[in-house]
matplotlib code that plots the C-alpha trace (Angstrom):
import matplotlib.pyplot as plt

x = [41.9, 40.4, 36.8, 37.2, 39.0, 37.0, 37.5, 38.9, 41.8, 43.2, 41.8, 44.1, 43.3, 46.0, 44.0, 45.1, 42.3, 41.7, 43.2, 42.5, 46.0, 47.6, 45.4, 48.3, 49.9, 46.5, 45.9, 49.4, 48.9, 45.6, 47.1, 50.1, 47.8, 44.9, 42.7, 39.5, 38.8, 39.9, 37.7, 36.8, 38.7, 35.6, 32.7, 32.6, 29.8, 31.6, 34.5, 36.4, 36.2, 39.1, 38.1, 40.7, 39.5, 39.8, 42.5, 40.5, 38.5, 34.7, 33.0, 30.3, 28.4, 29.7, 27.5, 26.1, 27.9, 31.2, 30.6, 31.5, 31.1, 34.4, 32.8, 32.2, 33.9, 36.5, 35.7, 31.9, 30.8, 29.4, 33.0, 34.0, 31.0, 31.8, 35.3, 34.2, 32.4, 34.8, 38.5, 38.6, 36.0, 35.2, 35.1, 32.6, 32.2, 28.7, 28.4, 32.2, 34.6, 37.4, 39.4, 39.7, 40.2, 41.7, 41.5, 45.3, 45.0, 44.2, 47.9, 48.8, 50.6, 47.6, 45.6, 48.4, 48.7, 44.9, 44.9, 47.9, 45.9, 42.9, 44.9, 46.4, 42.9, 41.7, 44.6, 44.2, 40.4, 41.0, 43.4, 40.9, 38.3, 40.5, 41.6, 37.9, 37.5, 40.4, 42.7, 46.3, 49.8, 49.3, 46.1, 48.0, 50.9, 48.4, 46.8, 50.2, 50.7, 47.3, 48.3, 51.6, 49.9, 47.1, 48.7, 48.9, 51.1, 54.8, 55.3, 52.2, 53.6, 57.0, 55.4, 53.7, 56.8, 58.7, 55.9, 56.1, 59.9, 59.9, 57.9, 59.9, 63.3, 62.6, 59.9, 61.2, 61.2, 57.8, 56.1, 56.9, 55.0, 51.2, 49.5, 49.4, 51.7, 54.3, 52.0, 51.0, 47.7, 47.3, 47.8, 45.1, 42.7, 43.3, 42.9, 39.7, 38.3, 39.6, 37.9, 34.7, 34.8, 34.7, 35.5, 37.3, 38.2, 41.0, 42.9, 43.2, 46.8, 47.8, 46.4, 48.1, 51.5, 51.0, 50.5, 53.3, 55.9, 55.0, 53.9, 52.1, 48.4, 47.4, 49.7, 51.0, 50.7, 54.4, 56.5, 59.5, 58.0, 57.3, 53.6, 51.4, 48.8, 47.5, 45.8, 42.1, 41.9, 44.5, 42.5, 39.3, 41.1, 42.5, 39.2, 37.2, 39.8, 39.5, 35.7, 36.0, 38.6, 36.1, 33.3, 35.5, 36.6, 33.0, 32.1, 34.9, 33.9, 30.3, 31.3, 33.1, 30.2, 27.6, 29.5, 27.5, 30.2, 30.0, 27.4, 24.5, 25.6, 24.5]
y = [-98.3, -99.2, -100.4, -103.4, -104.6, -104.8, -107.2, -104.3, -104.1, -107.6, -108.5, -109.1, -106.4, -107.3, -110.2, -113.1, -114.1, -117.3, -116.9, -119.5, -118.7, -120.0, -122.9, -125.0, -122.2, -121.2, -124.7, -125.0, -121.7, -123.0, -126.4, -125.0, -122.9, -125.4, -122.7, -124.1, -121.3, -118.1, -115.1, -114.7, -112.0, -110.4, -111.4, -110.2, -112.6, -115.7, -117.9, -120.8, -123.7, -126.2, -129.8, -132.0, -135.2, -134.0, -131.4, -128.7, -125.6, -125.2, -121.9, -121.2, -118.3, -117.1, -118.5, -116.0, -117.8, -117.1, -113.4, -111.0, -107.2, -105.3, -103.5, -106.7, -107.1, -109.9, -111.4, -111.5, -115.1, -115.6, -115.3, -118.6, -120.3, -118.8, -120.1, -123.6, -123.7, -121.7, -121.2, -118.3, -115.6, -113.0, -109.5, -107.0, -103.3, -102.7, -104.7, -104.5, -107.3, -105.5, -108.4, -111.9, -113.1, -116.4, -117.5, -117.3, -113.5, -113.4, -113.9, -110.5, -107.9, -105.6, -108.3, -108.7, -104.9, -104.7, -107.5, -106.0, -102.9, -104.9, -106.8, -103.5, -102.1, -105.2, -105.4, -101.7, -102.2, -105.3, -103.5, -100.7, -103.3, -104.9, -101.6, -100.6, -103.7, -102.7, -105.4, -104.3, -105.7, -107.1, -108.9, -110.4, -111.6, -113.1, -115.0, -116.3, -117.5, -119.1, -121.1, -122.1, -123.5, -125.2, -126.5, -130.3, -130.3, -129.6, -127.7, -125.5, -124.8, -123.9, -121.6, -119.5, -119.4, -117.9, -115.4, -114.2, -114.1, -112.1, -109.3, -109.4, -109.4, -105.8, -104.9, -101.4, -100.5, -102.2, -100.4, -97.1, -98.2, -98.0, -101.0, -104.3, -103.0, -105.7, -108.6, -110.7, -110.7, -114.3, -113.1, -110.5, -113.0, -115.5, -112.9, -111.7, -115.2, -116.1, -113.1, -113.8, -110.5, -111.9, -115.1, -114.6, -117.2, -119.5, -119.4, -115.6, -115.8, -118.2, -115.9, -112.9, -114.7, -115.5, -111.8, -110.5, -113.0, -112.7, -116.3, -117.3, -116.9, -119.4, -122.4, -123.8, -127.5, -127.7, -124.5, -126.3, -126.8, -124.4, -124.7, -122.2, -124.6, -123.6, -125.6, -124.7, -126.2, -123.7, -120.9, -122.1, -122.2, -118.7, -117.3, -118.7, -117.3, -113.8, -114.0, -114.8, -112.0, -109.5, -110.8, -110.6, -107.1, -106.0, -107.8, -106.0, -102.6, -103.3, -104.1, -100.8, -98.8, -100.2, -99.4, -97.0, -94.4, -94.1, -92.3, -94.2, -95.9, -94.1]
z = [55.5, 52.1, 52.7, 50.5, 47.3, 44.1, 41.3, 39.2, 41.7, 41.0, 37.6, 34.6, 32.0, 29.5, 28.0, 25.9, 23.5, 21.5, 18.1, 15.4, 14.0, 17.2, 18.4, 19.7, 21.5, 23.0, 24.1, 25.8, 27.5, 29.1, 29.8, 31.7, 33.9, 34.2, 32.6, 30.9, 28.4, 26.6, 25.6, 22.0, 19.9, 18.4, 20.5, 24.1, 25.0, 23.9, 25.0, 23.6, 26.0, 26.1, 25.4, 27.2, 25.5, 21.9, 22.5, 20.8, 21.6, 21.4, 21.0, 23.6, 25.1, 28.5, 31.3, 33.8, 36.6, 34.8, 34.5, 37.4, 37.7, 38.1, 41.1, 43.1, 46.5, 46.0, 49.3, 48.8, 49.7, 46.1, 44.7, 46.2, 44.7, 41.3, 41.4, 42.4, 39.0, 36.9, 37.8, 35.4, 35.5, 32.8, 34.2, 32.8, 33.3, 32.1, 28.9, 28.1, 28.8, 30.7, 32.1, 33.5, 37.0, 38.2, 41.8, 41.9, 41.5, 45.2, 45.7, 44.3, 46.6, 46.6, 48.5, 51.1, 51.6, 52.1, 54.7, 56.5, 57.0, 58.2, 60.7, 62.0, 62.4, 64.1, 66.6, 67.5, 68.0, 70.1, 72.4, 72.8, 73.8, 76.4, 77.9, 78.1, 80.3, 82.5, 80.9, 80.8, 81.1, 84.6, 83.5, 80.6, 82.8, 85.2, 82.3, 81.3, 84.9, 85.0, 81.8, 83.3, 86.4, 84.6, 81.4, 81.2, 78.1, 78.7, 75.5, 76.3, 79.7, 78.3, 75.7, 78.4, 80.5, 77.5, 76.9, 80.5, 80.5, 77.3, 78.9, 82.2, 80.5, 79.3, 81.9, 82.7, 79.0, 78.4, 81.2, 79.5, 76.4, 75.9, 77.7, 75.8, 73.0, 73.5, 73.2, 70.1, 68.4, 69.7, 73.3, 72.9, 71.4, 74.2, 77.0, 75.5, 75.4, 78.9, 80.4, 78.5, 76.6, 73.0, 71.2, 67.9, 65.2, 66.3, 63.0, 62.7, 64.0, 61.2, 58.6, 60.2, 60.1, 56.4, 55.7, 58.0, 56.8, 53.1, 52.7, 49.5, 50.0, 47.3, 46.9, 43.6, 42.9, 42.4, 42.6, 41.1, 37.7, 34.8, 34.9, 36.8, 38.3, 41.7, 44.5, 44.7, 48.2, 49.5, 48.0, 49.7, 53.1, 52.6, 51.4, 54.4, 56.8, 55.3, 55.5, 59.2, 59.6, 58.2, 60.4, 63.6, 62.7, 62.5, 65.8, 67.6, 66.2, 67.1, 70.6, 70.9, 69.2, 71.7, 74.9, 77.1, 77.0, 73.2, 71.2, 69.8, 66.5, 63.4]

ax = plt.figure().add_subplot(projection="3d")
ax.plot(x, y, z, "-o")
ax.set_aspect("equal")
plt.show()
């Protein structure tokens, strides 16, 4: 699995610059995408900032907060703070402007592919943790039965009945598979919590479903219009979830590394 994604992996390198010969077209390009600036054609340290009140561009130096190194981890906490101030960041490799990055770039396929691998690694590690604690198919079924007997909500009770029936319907086949293989990530997380082994983030499952079912990771304001304006609030939610996913993955691997049967961590 790739250790992390860098800004260089998702930046836009084919840049559109501010051109005084096409001021109106430049302005419309920014307006349709809710972009506040364009890089200068001949000055890598300057941008042309869109003035919405006067419908013009103003030349300004690029603020340090709007610059980002191409080697930066895209899920470094500082990135969210940068995007809160500047929806469009200027990407530098050394002193050279090599691209731009909008928060909507997190919706690119390379991000989904990376997160798919991360969820695969997390689920595999979580199963290893549960098996190390002698948790297998029977313990999961017993947990479902406990939920059936204690649930006060009818829908919740029916959900766990369906989960138990799903396993029992193909029990002979399921028993030939590796332990816990037929259960969902949510089942594994719940069992680990119920048994007091580890408590993981409650919305990991929702993020996993977004990745597995190819949902948009950053929502558009209105997908039925020609503009390309995205909801920053949806980006914030997505970003925070991925940060917690990384933290939980590290916690599970730490748990495994510090088990007495394993070698001392390096």
